[in-house]
N, CA, C, O and the ligand as a Tripos MOL2 file, in Angstrom:
@<TRIPOS>MOLECULE
protein
  257   255    65     0     0
PROTEIN
NO_CHARGES

@<TRIPOS>ATOM
      1 N          75.6080  109.6490   52.6410 N.3       1 MET1
      2 CA         75.3460  108.9770   53.8620 C.3       1 MET1
      3 C          75.0690  107.5000   53.9350 C.2       1 MET1
      4 O          74.0560  106.8680   53.6340 O.2       1 MET1
      5 N          76.1940  107.1240   54.3980 N.am      2 ALA2
      6 CA         76.1850  105.4860   54.2030 C.3       2 ALA2
      7 C          75.3970  104.7860   55.5610 C.2       2 ALA2
      8 O          75.5890  105.0730   56.7430 O.2       2 ALA2
      9 N          74.5590  103.8950   55.0640 N.am      3 GLN3
     10 CA         73.5980  103.4570   56.1420 C.3       3 GLN3
     11 C          74.1180  101.9670   56.4610 C.2       3 GLN3
     12 O          74.1460  101.0590   55.6300 O.2       3 GLN3
     13 N          74.4750  101.8800   57.6380 N.am      4 HIS4
     14 CA         75.2050  100.5160   58.0350 C.3       4 HIS4
     15 C          74.0970   99.6030   58.6130 C.2       4 HIS4
     16 O          73.4470   99.9330   59.6050 O.2       4 HIS4
     17 N          73.8980   98.3540   57.8960 N.am      5 LYS5
     18 CA         72.8370   97.5880   58.3610 C.3       5 LYS5
     19 C          73.5050   96.6480   59.3200 C.2       5 LYS5
     20 O          74.2920   95.7830   58.9350 O.2       5 LYS5
     21 N          73.1600   96.8400   60.6430 N.am      6 THR6
     22 CA         73.8520   95.8690   61.5110 C.3       6 THR6
     23 C          72.7610   94.9400   62.1740 C.2       6 THR6
     24 O          71.9090   95.2400   63.0100 O.2       6 THR6
     25 N          73.0290   93.7060   61.5570 N.am      7 GLU7
     26 CA         72.0170   92.6260   62.0550 C.3       7 GLU7
     27 C          72.2330   91.8980   63.2400 C.2       7 GLU7
     28 O          73.3220   91.3270   63.2950 O.2       7 GLU7
     29 N          71.5870   91.7910   64.0620 N.am      8 VAL8
     30 CA         71.6830   91.2440   65.3830 C.3       8 VAL8
     31 C          71.5370   89.5110   65.1390 C.2       8 VAL8
     32 O          70.5720   89.0060   64.5660 O.2       8 VAL8
     33 N          72.5590   88.8300   65.6320 N.am      9 THR9
     34 CA         72.2190   87.3780   65.6770 C.3       9 THR9
     35 C          72.3590   86.9070   66.9710 C.2       9 THR9
     36 O          72.8810   87.5390   67.8890 O.2       9 THR9
     37 N          71.8100   85.6050   67.0530 N.am     10 ALA10
     38 CA         71.8390   84.9330   68.5100 C.3      10 ALA10
     39 C          71.9250   83.5120   68.1450 C.2      10 ALA10
     40 O          71.4520   83.0130   67.1230 O.2      10 ALA10
     41 N          72.5660   82.9130   69.0630 N.am     11 ASP11
     42 CA         72.6630   81.5020   68.9440 C.3      11 ASP11
     43 C          71.2450   80.5550   69.1940 C.2      11 ASP11
     44 O          70.4700   80.8030   70.1170 O.2      11 ASP11
     45 N          71.0880   79.7060   68.4570 N.am     12 CYS12
     46 CA         69.9720   78.7720   68.6140 C.3      12 CYS12
     47 C          70.2070   77.8450   69.7500 C.2      12 CYS12
     48 O          71.1860   77.0990   69.7850 O.2      12 CYS12
     49 N          69.2350   77.9010   70.7490 N.am     13 PRO13
     50 CA         69.5050   77.0540   71.8840 C.3      13 PRO13
     51 C          69.2230   75.5650   71.7510 C.2      13 PRO13
     52 O          69.3470   74.7220   72.6400 O.2      13 PRO13
     53 N          68.8340   75.3840   70.5270 N.am     14 ASN14
     54 CA         68.5710   73.7910   70.2350 C.3      14 ASN14
     55 C          69.5810   73.3320   69.4020 C.2      14 ASN14
     56 O          69.8090   72.1340   69.5700 O.2      14 ASN14
     57 N          70.3080   73.9110   68.5060 N.am     15 CYS15
     58 CA         71.3750   73.4940   67.8390 C.3      15 CYS15
     59 C          72.5560   74.2440   67.6870 C.2      15 CYS15
     60 O          73.5420   73.7790   67.1150 O.2      15 CYS15
     61 N          72.5110   75.5230   68.2290 N.am     16 GLY16
     62 CA         73.6180   76.2110   68.4360 C.3      16 GLY16
     63 C          73.9730   77.2690   67.1690 C.2      16 GLY16
     64 O          74.9000   78.0790   67.1790 O.2      16 GLY16
     65 N          73.1160   77.0860   66.2010 N.am     17 ALA17
     66 CA         73.3980   77.8820   64.7320 C.3      17 ALA17
     67 C          73.1100   79.2890   65.0640 C.2      17 ALA17
     68 O          72.2850   79.6270   65.9120 O.2      17 ALA17
     69 N          73.8270   80.0970   64.3560 N.am     18 LEU18
     70 CA         73.5230   81.4410   64.3290 C.3      18 LEU18
     71 C          72.1490   82.0090   63.7010 C.2      18 LEU18
     72 O          71.9150   81.9170   62.4960 O.2      18 LEU18
     73 N          71.4010   82.5090   64.4740 N.am     19 VAL19
     74 CA         69.8810   82.8230   64.0620 C.3      19 VAL19
     75 C          70.0490   84.5980   63.7860 C.2      19 VAL19
     76 O          70.6440   85.3280   64.5800 O.2      19 VAL19
     77 N          69.4970   85.0070   62.7040 N.am     20 ARG20
     78 CA         69.3920   86.3260   62.2390 C.3      20 ARG20
     79 C          68.0240   87.0150   63.0850 C.2      20 ARG20
     80 O          66.9000   86.5200   63.1700 O.2      20 ARG20
     81 N          68.4170   88.0620   63.5570 N.am     21 LEU21
     82 CA         67.1250   88.4110   64.3760 C.3      21 LEU21
     83 C          66.6410   89.9190   63.6310 C.2      21 LEU21
     84 O          65.7120   90.6020   64.0620 O.2      21 LEU21
     85 N          67.3270   90.2070   62.6480 N.am     22 GLY22
     86 CA         67.0540   91.5260   61.6990 C.3      22 GLY22
     87 C          67.8990   92.6760   62.5160 C.2      22 GLY22
     88 O          68.5850   92.3630   63.4880 O.2      22 GLY22
     89 N          67.8020   93.9790   62.0660 N.am     23 SER23
     90 CA         68.5090   94.9740   62.7830 C.3      23 SER23
     91 C          67.9600   95.4270   64.1380 C.2      23 SER23
     92 O          68.7180   95.9020   64.9830 O.2      23 SER23
     93 N          66.7090   95.2900   64.3390 N.am     24 LYS24
     94 CA         66.2080   95.6760   65.6300 C.3      24 LYS24
     95 C          65.2320   94.7930   66.0030 C.2      24 LYS24
     96 O          64.0350   94.7900   65.7170 O.2      24 LYS24
     97 N          66.0940   93.7960   66.8970 N.am     25 PRO25
     98 CA         64.9420   92.7150   67.3410 C.3      25 PRO25
     99 C          64.1700   93.2970   68.6210 C.2      25 PRO25
    100 O          64.5100   94.3100   69.2330 O.2      25 PRO25
    101 N          63.2060   92.5810   68.8820 N.am     26 ARG26
    102 CA         62.4220   92.9060   70.1500 C.3      26 ARG26
    103 C          62.2710   91.7230   71.0480 C.2      26 ARG26
    104 O          62.3850   90.5600   70.6620 O.2      26 ARG26
    105 N          61.9980   92.1040   72.3080 N.am     27 ILE27
    106 CA         61.6550   90.9820   73.0590 C.3      27 ILE27
    107 C          60.1580   90.3510   72.9200 C.2      27 ILE27
    108 O          59.0750   90.9320   72.9940 O.2      27 ILE27
    109 N          60.4320   89.0460   72.7060 N.am     28 GLY28
    110 CA         59.2440   88.3380   72.3670 C.3      28 GLY28
    111 C          59.1650   88.0420   70.9330 C.2      28 GLY28
    112 O          58.2570   87.3320   70.5020 O.2      28 GLY28
    113 N          60.1260   88.5790   70.1170 N.am     29 GLN29
    114 CA         59.9690   88.5190   68.6670 C.3      29 GLN29
    115 C          60.2890   86.9950   68.3930 C.2      29 GLN29
    116 O          61.1060   86.3190   69.0180 O.2      29 GLN29
    117 N          59.4210   86.5430   67.2480 N.am     30 ARG30
    118 CA         59.4200   84.9710   67.1210 C.3      30 ARG30
    119 C          60.3060   84.8520   66.0260 C.2      30 ARG30
    120 O          60.2020   85.6610   65.1040 O.2      30 ARG30
    121 N          61.2340   83.8880   65.9870 N.am     31 VAL31
    122 CA         62.0500   83.6630   64.7670 C.3      31 VAL31
    123 C          62.0230   81.9400   64.5880 C.2      31 VAL31
    124 O          61.7240   81.1580   65.4900 O.2      31 VAL31
    125 N          62.3350   81.6420   63.4680 N.am     32 VAL32
    126 CA         62.4250   80.1960   63.2320 C.3      32 VAL32
    127 C          63.9770   79.8370   62.9870 C.2      32 VAL32
    128 O          64.5740   80.5050   62.1420 O.2      32 VAL32
    129 N          64.5350   79.0110   63.5470 N.am     33 CYS33
    130 CA         65.9550   78.6590   63.3830 C.3      33 CYS33
    131 C          66.0500   78.2450   61.8770 C.2      33 CYS33
    132 O          65.1920   77.5130   61.3840 O.2      33 CYS33
    133 N          66.9800   78.6680   61.2410 N.am     34 PRO34
    134 CA         67.0790   78.2580   59.8190 C.3      34 PRO34
    135 C          67.7020   77.0020   59.5600 C.2      34 PRO34
    136 O          67.5930   76.4390   58.4710 O.2      34 PRO34
    137 N          68.5150   76.4240   60.7620 N.am     35 SER35
    138 CA         69.0150   75.3050   60.8250 C.3      35 SER35
    139 C          68.2690   74.0110   61.1550 C.2      35 SER35
    140 O          68.3010   73.0020   60.4510 O.2      35 SER35
    141 N          67.6830   74.1300   62.1470 N.am     36 CYS36
    142 CA         66.8740   73.0810   62.9160 C.3      36 CYS36
    143 C          65.2590   73.3020   62.7330 C.2      36 CYS36
    144 O          64.4540   72.4010   62.9690 O.2      36 CYS36
    145 N          64.9260   74.4620   62.3340 N.am     37 GLY37
    146 CA         63.5470   74.7100   62.2590 C.3      37 GLY37
    147 C          62.7670   74.8360   63.5190 C.2      37 GLY37
    148 O          61.5370   74.7800   63.5220 O.2      37 GLY37
    149 N          63.3840   74.9810   64.4390 N.am     38 GLU38
    150 CA         62.6900   75.0820   65.9150 C.3      38 GLU38
    151 C          62.0740   76.7640   65.9160 C.2      38 GLU38
    152 O          62.6500   77.7760   65.5170 O.2      38 GLU38
    153 N          60.8950   76.6390   66.4350 N.am     39 PRO39
    154 CA         60.3140   77.9740   66.5660 C.3      39 PRO39
    155 C          60.9340   78.5810   67.9190 C.2      39 PRO39
    156 O          60.9860   77.9240   68.9580 O.2      39 PRO39
    157 N          61.3430   79.7440   67.8160 N.am     40 LEU40
    158 CA         62.2990   80.5640   68.8310 C.3      40 LEU40
    159 C          61.7120   81.8070   69.1470 C.2      40 LEU40
    160 O          60.9140   82.3480   68.3800 O.2      40 LEU40
    161 N          62.1150   82.3800   70.4180 N.am     41 ARG41
    162 CA         61.5250   83.6410   70.6210 C.3      41 ARG41
    163 C          62.6300   84.4720   71.3040 C.2      41 ARG41
    164 O          63.4510   83.8600   71.9870 O.2      41 ARG41
    165 N          62.7300   85.8590   71.1770 N.am     42 VAL42
    166 CA         63.7640   86.6110   71.7070 C.3      42 VAL42
    167 C          63.3720   86.7410   73.2330 C.2      42 VAL42
    168 O          62.2350   86.9740   73.6420 O.2      42 VAL42
    169 N          64.3900   86.5690   73.9320 N.am     43 ILE43
    170 CA         64.0760   86.6350   75.3690 C.3      43 ILE43
    171 C          65.0170   87.8550   76.1050 C.2      43 ILE43
    172 O          64.7470   88.3790   77.1860 O.2      43 ILE43
    173 N          66.0160   88.1250   75.3680 N.am     44 ASN44
    174 CA         66.9010   89.0130   75.9110 C.3      44 ASN44
    175 C          67.7280   89.8200   74.8550 C.2      44 ASN44
    176 O          68.1200   89.1580   73.8940 O.2      44 ASN44
    177 N          67.9910   90.8960   74.8790 N.am     45 LEU45
    178 CA         68.4660   91.8440   73.8560 C.3      45 LEU45
    179 C          70.0960   92.2020   74.0950 C.2      45 LEU45
    180 O          70.9280   92.4780   73.2300 O.2      45 LEU45
    181 N          70.2540   92.1200   75.3700 N.am     46 ASP46
    182 CA         71.8340   92.6890   75.7570 C.3      46 ASP46
    183 C          72.3240   91.6200   76.6470 C.2      46 ASP46
    184 O          72.1360   91.7850   77.8520 O.2      46 ASP46
    185 N          73.0090   90.3960   76.1900 N.am     47 PRO47
    186 CA         73.1640   90.0420   74.8320 C.3      47 PRO47
    187 C          71.9550   89.4040   74.1740 C.2      47 PRO47
    188 O          71.2000   88.7690   74.9110 O.2      47 PRO47
    189 N          71.6990   89.4850   72.9880 N.am     48 PRO48
    190 CA         70.6150   88.8750   72.2190 C.3      48 PRO48
    191 C          70.6970   87.3110   72.7030 C.2      48 PRO48
    192 O          71.7230   86.6330   72.6700 O.2      48 PRO48
    193 N          69.5040   86.9050   73.1250 N.am     49 GLU49
    194 CA         69.2330   85.6390   73.6230 C.3      49 GLU49
    195 C          68.0040   84.8990   73.0850 C.2      49 GLU49
    196 O          66.9880   85.5870   72.9940 O.2      49 GLU49
    197 N          67.9290   83.7350   72.7490 N.am     50 LEU50
    198 CA         66.8520   83.0930   72.3120 C.3      50 LEU50
    199 C          66.4010   81.8660   73.1220 C.2      50 LEU50
    200 O          67.2390   81.1380   73.6530 O.2      50 LEU50
    201 N          65.0210   81.6240   73.2230 N.am     51 ASP51
    202 CA         64.5570   80.6560   74.0470 C.3      51 ASP51
    203 C          63.4410   79.9710   73.0700 C.2      51 ASP51
    204 O          62.9610   80.5110   72.0740 O.2      51 ASP51
    205 N          63.1460   78.7390   73.5350 N.am     52 TRP52
    206 CA         61.9660   77.9350   72.5610 C.3      52 TRP52
    207 C          60.8360   78.8130   72.8500 C.2      52 TRP52
    208 O          60.6080   79.4320   73.8900 O.2      52 TRP52
    209 N          60.0390   78.7620   71.5640 N.am     53 ASP53
    210 CA         58.7770   79.4460   71.7090 C.3      53 ASP53
    211 C          57.7000   78.4980   71.9790 C.2      53 ASP53
    212 O          57.1580   77.9380   71.0260 O.2      53 ASP53
    213 N          57.3800   78.2900   73.0270 N.am     54 PHE54
    214 CA         56.3620   77.1730   73.4580 C.3      54 PHE54
    215 C          55.0510   77.6900   73.2060 C.2      54 PHE54
    216 O          54.7810   78.7830   73.7030 O.2      54 PHE54
    217 N          54.1950   77.0990   72.5250 N.am     55 GLU55
    218 CA         52.8280   77.4010   72.1640 C.3      55 GLU55
    219 C          52.0650   76.9500   73.3990 C.2      55 GLU55
    220 O          52.1010   75.8130   73.8690 O.2      55 GLU55
    221 N          51.2500   78.1600   73.9440 N.am     56 GLU56
    222 CA         50.3960   77.8940   74.9970 C.3      56 GLU56
    223 C          49.2400   77.1250   74.7560 C.2      56 GLU56
    224 O          48.3160   77.4690   74.0200 O.2      56 GLU56
    225 N          49.3250   75.9500   75.4730 N.am     57 PRO57
    226 CA         48.1970   75.0430   75.0000 C.3      57 PRO57
    227 C          46.7350   75.7290   75.3790 C.2      57 PRO57
    228 O          46.5120   76.3540   76.4160 O.2      57 PRO57
    229 N          45.8860   75.4990   74.4220 N.am     58 VAL58
    230 CA         44.5200   76.0190   74.6630 C.3      58 VAL58
    231 C          43.8820   75.1240   75.6170 C.2      58 VAL58
    232 O          43.8090   73.9300   75.3260 O.2      58 VAL58
    233 N          43.3550   75.5990   76.8520 N.am     59 PRO59
    234 CA         42.6030   74.8360   77.6650 C.3      59 PRO59
    235 C          41.2980   74.3970   76.9640 C.2      59 PRO59
    236 O          40.6680   75.1560   76.2280 O.2      59 PRO59
    237 N          40.9720   73.2690   77.2050 N.am     60 GLU60
    238 CA         39.6960   72.7480   76.7490 C.3      60 GLU60
    239 C          38.5600   72.9680   77.6970 C.2      60 GLU60
    240 O          38.5400   72.4690   78.8220 O.2      60 GLU60
    241 N          37.4720   73.8450   77.1390 N.am     61 SER61
    242 CA         36.4900   74.2510   78.2830 C.3      61 SER61
    243 C          35.5150   72.8110   78.2790 C.2      61 SER61
    244 O          34.7650   72.5670   79.2230 O.2      61 SER61
    245 N          35.6110   72.1130   77.3590 N.am     62 ASP62
    246 CA         34.6600   70.9470   77.1740 C.3      62 ASP62
    247 C          35.0940   69.7730   78.1650 C.2      62 ASP62
    248 O          35.9020   68.9090   77.8240 O.2      62 ASP62
    249 N          34.5390   69.8110   79.3140 N.am     63 GLU63
    250 CA         34.8070   68.7610   80.2390 C.3      63 GLU63
    251 C          34.0050   67.4780   80.0450 C.2      63 GLU63
    252 O          32.7940   67.5680   79.8380 O.2      63 GLU63
    253 N          34.5690   66.3620   80.0960 N.am     64 ASP64
    254 CA         34.0060   65.1150   79.7240 C.3      64 ASP64
    255 C          33.2880   64.4790   81.0060 C.2      64 ASP64
    256 O          32.7250   63.3870   80.9200 O.2      64 ASP64
    257 ZN         68.5710   75.5900   65.6130 Zn       65 ZN65
@<TRIPOS>BOND
     1     1     2 1
     2     2     3 1
     3     3     4 2
     4     3     5 am
     5     5     6 1
     6     6     7 1
     7     7     8 2
     8     7     9 am
     9     9    10 1
    10    10    11 1
    11    11    12 2
    12    11    13 am
    13    13    14 1
    14    14    15 1
    15    15    16 2
    16    15    17 am
    17    17    18 1
    18    18    19 1
    19    19    20 2
    20    19    21 am
    21    21    22 1
    22    22    23 1
    23    23    24 2
    24    23    25 am
    25    25    26 1
    26    26    27 1
    27    27    28 2
    28    27    29 am
    29    29    30 1
    30    30    31 1
    31    31    32 2
    32    31    33 am
    33    33    34 1
    34    34    35 1
    35    35    36 2
    36    35    37 am
    37    37    38 1
    38    38    39 1
    39    39    40 2
    40    39    41 am
    41    41    42 1
    42    42    43 1
    43    43    44 2
    44    43    45 am
    45    45    46 1
    46    46    47 1
    47    47    48 2
    48    47    49 am
    49    49    50 1
    50    50    51 1
    51    51    52 2
    52    51    53 am
    53    53    54 1
    54    54    55 1
    55    55    56 2
    56    55    57 am
    57    57    58 1
    58    58    59 1
    59    59    60 2
    60    59    61 am
    61    61    62 1
    62    62    63 1
    63    63    64 2
    64    63    65 am
    65    65    66 1
    66    66    67 1
    67    67    68 2
    68    67    69 am
    69    69    70 1
    70    70    71 1
    71    71    72 2
    72    71    73 am
    73    73    74 1
    74    74    75 1
    75    75    76 2
    76    75    77 am
    77    77    78 1
    78    78    79 1
    79    79    80 2
    80    79    81 am
    81    81    82 1
    82    82    83 1
    83    83    84 2
    84    83    85 am
    85    85    86 1
    86    86    87 1
    87    87    88 2
    88    87    89 am
    89    89    90 1
    90    90    91 1
    91    91    92 2
    92    91    93 am
    93    93    94 1
    94    94    95 1
    95    95    96 2
    96    95    97 am
    97    97    98 1
    98    98    99 1
    99    99   100 2
   100    99   101 am
   101   101   102 1
   102   102   103 1
   103   103   104 2
   104   103   105 am
   105   105   106 1
   106   106   107 1
   107   107   108 2
   108   107   109 am
   109   109   110 1
   110   110   111 1
   111   111   112 2
   112   111   113 am
   113   113   114 1
   114   114   115 1
   115   115   116 2
   116   115   117 am
   117   117   118 1
   118   118   119 1
   119   119   120 2
   120   119   121 am
   121   121   122 1
   122   122   123 1
   123   123   124 2
   124   123   125 am
   125   125   126 1
   126   126   127 1
   127   127   128 2
   128   127   129 am
   129   129   130 1
   130   130   131 1
   131   131   132 2
   132   131   133 am
   133   133   134 1
   134   134   135 1
   135   135   136 2
   136   135   137 am
   137   137   138 1
   138   138   139 1
   139   139   140 2
   140   139   141 am
   141   141   142 1
   142   142   143 1
   143   143   144 2
   144   143   145 am
   145   145   146 1
   146   146   147 1
   147   147   148 2
   148   147   149 am
   149   149   150 1
   150   150   151 1
   151   151   152 2
   152   151   153 am
   153   153   154 1
   154   154   155 1
   155   155   156 2
   156   155   157 am
   157   157   158 1
   158   158   159 1
   159   159   160 2
   160   159   161 am
   161   161   162 1
   162   162   163 1
   163   163   164 2
   164   163   165 am
   165   165   166 1
   166   166   167 1
   167   167   168 2
   168   167   169 am
   169   169   170 1
   170   170   171 1
   171   171   172 2
   172   171   173 am
   173   173   174 1
   174   174   175 1
   175   175   176 2
   176   175   177 am
   177   177   178 1
   178   178   179 1
   179   179   180 2
   180   179   181 am
   181   181   182 1
   182   182   183 1
   183   183   184 2
   184   183   185 am
   185   185   186 1
   186   186   187 1
   187   187   188 2
   188   187   189 am
   189   189   190 1
   190   190   191 1
   191   191   192 2
   192   191   193 am
   193   193   194 1
   194   194   195 1
   195   195   196 2
   196   195   197 am
   197   197   198 1
   198   198   199 1
   199   199   200 2
   200   199   201 am
   201   201   202 1
   202   202   203 1
   203   203   204 2
   204   203   205 am
   205   205   206 1
   206   206   207 1
   207   207   208 2
   208   207   209 am
   209   209   210 1
   210   210   211 1
   211   211   212 2
   212   211   213 am
   213   213   214 1
   214   214   215 1
   215   215   216 2
   216   215   217 am
   217   217   218 1
   218   218   219 1
   219   219   220 2
   220   219   221 am
   221   221   222 1
   222   222   223 1
   223   223   224 2
   224   223   225 am
   225   225   226 1
   226   226   227 1
   227   227   228 2
   228   227   229 am
   229   229   230 1
   230   230   231 1
   231   231   232 2
   232   231   233 am
   233   233   234 1
   234   234   235 1
   235   235   236 2
   236   235   237 am
   237   237   238 1
   238   238   239 1
   239   239   240 2
   240   239   241 am
   241   241   242 1
   242   242   243 1
   243   243   244 2
   244   243   245 am
   245   245   246 1
   246   246   247 1
   247   247   248 2
   248   247   249 am
   249   249   250 1
   250   250   251 1
   251   251   252 2
   252   251   253 am
   253   253   254 1
   254   254   255 1
   255   255   256 2
@<TRIPOS>SUBSTRUCTURE
     1 MET1         2 RESIDUE 1 A MET
     2 ALA2         6 RESIDUE 1 A ALA
     3 GLN3        10 RESIDUE 1 A GLN
     4 HIS4        14 RESIDUE 1 A HIS
     5 LYS5        18 RESIDUE 1 A LYS
     6 THR6        22 RESIDUE 1 A THR
     7 GLU7        26 RESIDUE 1 A GLU
     8 VAL8        30 RESIDUE 1 A VAL
     9 THR9        34 RESIDUE 1 A THR
    10 ALA10       38 RESIDUE 1 A ALA
    11 ASP11       42 RESIDUE 1 A ASP
    12 CYS12       46 RESIDUE 1 A CYS
    13 PRO13       50 RESIDUE 1 A PRO
    14 ASN14       54 RESIDUE 1 A ASN
    15 CYS15       58 RESIDUE 1 A CYS
    16 GLY16       62 RESIDUE 1 A GLY
    17 ALA17       66 RESIDUE 1 A ALA
    18 LEU18       70 RESIDUE 1 A LEU
    19 VAL19       74 RESIDUE 1 A VAL
    20 ARG20       78 RESIDUE 1 A ARG
    21 LEU21       82 RESIDUE 1 A LEU
    22 GLY22       86 RESIDUE 1 A GLY
    23 SER23       90 RESIDUE 1 A SER
    24 LYS24       94 RESIDUE 1 A LYS
    25 PRO25       98 RESIDUE 1 A PRO
    26 ARG26      102 RESIDUE 1 A ARG
    27 ILE27      106 RESIDUE 1 A ILE
    28 GLY28      110 RESIDUE 1 A GLY
    29 GLN29      114 RESIDUE 1 A GLN
    30 ARG30      118 RESIDUE 1 A ARG
    31 VAL31      122 RESIDUE 1 A VAL
    32 VAL32      126 RESIDUE 1 A VAL
    33 CYS33      130 RESIDUE 1 A CYS
    34 PRO34      134 RESIDUE 1 A PRO
    35 SER35      138 RESIDUE 1 A SER
    36 CYS36      142 RESIDUE 1 A CYS
    37 GLY37      146 RESIDUE 1 A GLY
    38 GLU38      150 RESIDUE 1 A GLU
    39 PRO39      154 RESIDUE 1 A PRO
    40 LEU40      158 RESIDUE 1 A LEU
    41 ARG41      162 RESIDUE 1 A ARG
    42 VAL42      166 RESIDUE 1 A VAL
    43 ILE43      170 RESIDUE 1 A ILE
    44 ASN44      174 RESIDUE 1 A ASN
    45 LEU45      178 RESIDUE 1 A LEU
    46 ASP46      182 RESIDUE 1 A ASP
    47 PRO47      186 RESIDUE 1 A PRO
    48 PRO48      190 RESIDUE 1 A PRO
    49 GLU49      194 RESIDUE 1 A GLU
    50 LEU50      198 RESIDUE 1 A LEU
    51 ASP51      202 RESIDUE 1 A ASP
    52 TRP52      206 RESIDUE 1 A TRP
    53 ASP53      210 RESIDUE 1 A ASP
    54 PHE54      214 RESIDUE 1 A PHE
    55 GLU55      218 RESIDUE 1 A GLU
    56 GLU56      222 RESIDUE 1 A GLU
    57 PRO57      226 RESIDUE 1 A PRO
    58 VAL58      230 RESIDUE 1 A VAL
    59 PRO59      234 RESIDUE 1 A PRO
    60 GLU60      238 RESIDUE 1 A GLU
    61 SER61      242 RESIDUE 1 A SER
    62 ASP62      246 RESIDUE 1 A ASP
    63 GLU63      250 RESIDUE 1 A GLU
    64 ASP64      254 RESIDUE 1 A ASP
    65 ZN65       257 GROUP 0 **** ****
């Protein structure tokens, strides 16, 4: 039984490099572009698509 590892790849939206997502990527999966180091997130699987993984700013409850 030969097991084929099919690795899904997507283009980095920042630099266009091919980013590996593993064999079974999930929506919301976080990856880092190996080329530009940009933090990315899987936003689509068919076709595989990446977008910037913006960190949600923590609202400061301490008002001045
Ligand atoms: Zn990149």
